[in-house]
C-alpha positions, 0 to 999 in steps of 0.5 A, a space after each residue: 499500500 505504501 509503495 503505490 501511494 508512493 508511485 500515485 504521489 510521484 505520478 501526480 508529481 510528474 503530471 503536474 509538472 508536465 502540465 506547469 511546463 506545458 502552460 509556461 511554453 504556451 504562454 511564452 510562444 503566445 507572447 512570441 507570436 503577439 510581440 514584434 520588437 523594434 529592435 528585431 525589426 530593425 536588425 532585420 534590415 541590417 541582416 537585410 538591406 535588400 529587403 528595406 522598402 528603399 531597395 525594393 522600391 529601386 529594384 521595382 522602379 516605383 517613384 513612391 515617397 514615404 510618409 507618415 500616418 497617424 491613427 485615432 488612438 495614436 500610433 504613428 505609422 511608416 507608409 509608401 504613398 504615389 498618387 495615381 491617374 485614373 481616379 483610384 487608389 489601392 491600399 496594399 496590406 502586408 502579412 504578419 510580421 512582413 512590412 510594405 516591401 511585401 507589397 512593393 511589387 504588386 504596387 509597381 504593377 498597379 501603378 502601371 495601370 494608373 493606379 495609385 497606391 498607399 503602402 502602410 506598415 501596420 502597427 508593430 510592423 516595419 518602421 511604424 509605432 508599436 510592438 503588439 500584433 492583435 492580427 486586426 482587432 486594432 489594425 483596422 485603425 491603420 487602414 482608416 488612417 490610410 483611407 482619410 489620407 488618401 481622401 484628403 489629398 485626392 477627394 472623390 478618389 475610389 478606394 480598393 484594398 489588396 491584402 496578403 495573408 493577416 493583411 488579407 483577412 484585415 482588408 476583408 474586415 475593414 471593407 466589411 465596416 467602411 462602405 467607402 471601400 469599392 473592391 477588395 482582393 484578400 490573397 491566402 486570408 484566414 477565416 478566421 483565427 480558430 480555424 487556422 490556429 493549428 496550422 498557424 502554430 505548427 508553422 511559426 513555433 514548430 510545436 505540435 497543435 495539440 495541446 499548444 495550439 488551444 492554449 496558445 490561442 488562450 494565453 494570447 487572447 489574455 495578453 491582448 486582451 480581445 476576442 479573436 472571434 472578433 477579427 474573424 473575416 467569416 463572421 462579416 464578410 457578407 456585410 461586403 455585398 454588393 461590393 466585390 471580393 477577390 479570393 486567392 488561395 492555394 491548395 498547398 498553403 502552409 500557413 492557413 488552411 486552404 478549406 477556409 476560402 470555400 467557407 469564405 466564398 460561401 459566406 460572402 454575398 455577390 459579387 465574389 470570385 474565387 481563384 483557387 490553385 490546387 498547387 501553390 503554397 501561401 501567397 504565390 499567385 504573383 510569383 507563380 502566375 505574374 501574367 495571369 495575376 496582373 490580367 485578373 487583378 487589374 481587370 477586377 479593379 478595373 471593373 469595379 472601380 470604374 477607373 476614369 482613364 484605364 491604361 
């Protein structure tokens, strides 16, 4: 009996210790996923000078100027702006822990068709202020600041959004809340954090989804003090209609589960278009199918934003 109790006590101690370790790892990883330090971002440019926006502007021959935007909650955003000639401006939203340089190739393409382009570094990314990422819960104010800037510079402009990954999800959610957005394109967006958490945790932390994904999601919400359901495009995409949506998703996506794109399409009102390619990974459409990408994207914006003088 004494041996049995000793073994039981040992097992309970081991289980308790393992539980504490799992909780500690989950808390630390949640902090890592939601925190993007200024120091890390600047070191990224030092280590990879070719990826700095200045170098990417030169590479893609985009004559854009650096500007600053101020959000209603006091964040200072670094952004690139190039006014257009056709009466429409596209705001381009980069993905998770990326920066505006990710969107420069697409912006350069759009500029050739007469579109104005505005590329913000979202808060806590690139050279913008902040260090916490809330996956759209606060970042919608960054897009609002971009919209206000465009309309202040060029009243009457038609505005479209284009977003990659987290930026695509943000673009969908923002379009649902702002009727001034005429059309939106989302490449590889998540349908909801709950839907993508298992795959994302495995990709960005290397940890198995069970038991870590639900714990990391729990701790991230507590650290950021928000409900992840509030940043789910699946819950709001229906409000975008009758404005147009173009969704893009690759069947080999290793960051966002590809099935979510079909749920988004089904939840959207008309008009909605889906470009699905079974062979592509995350945000690969521009790199893998540049000519078709250019044709589809410019045709979409030309049709739904009705620019006054398309090239």
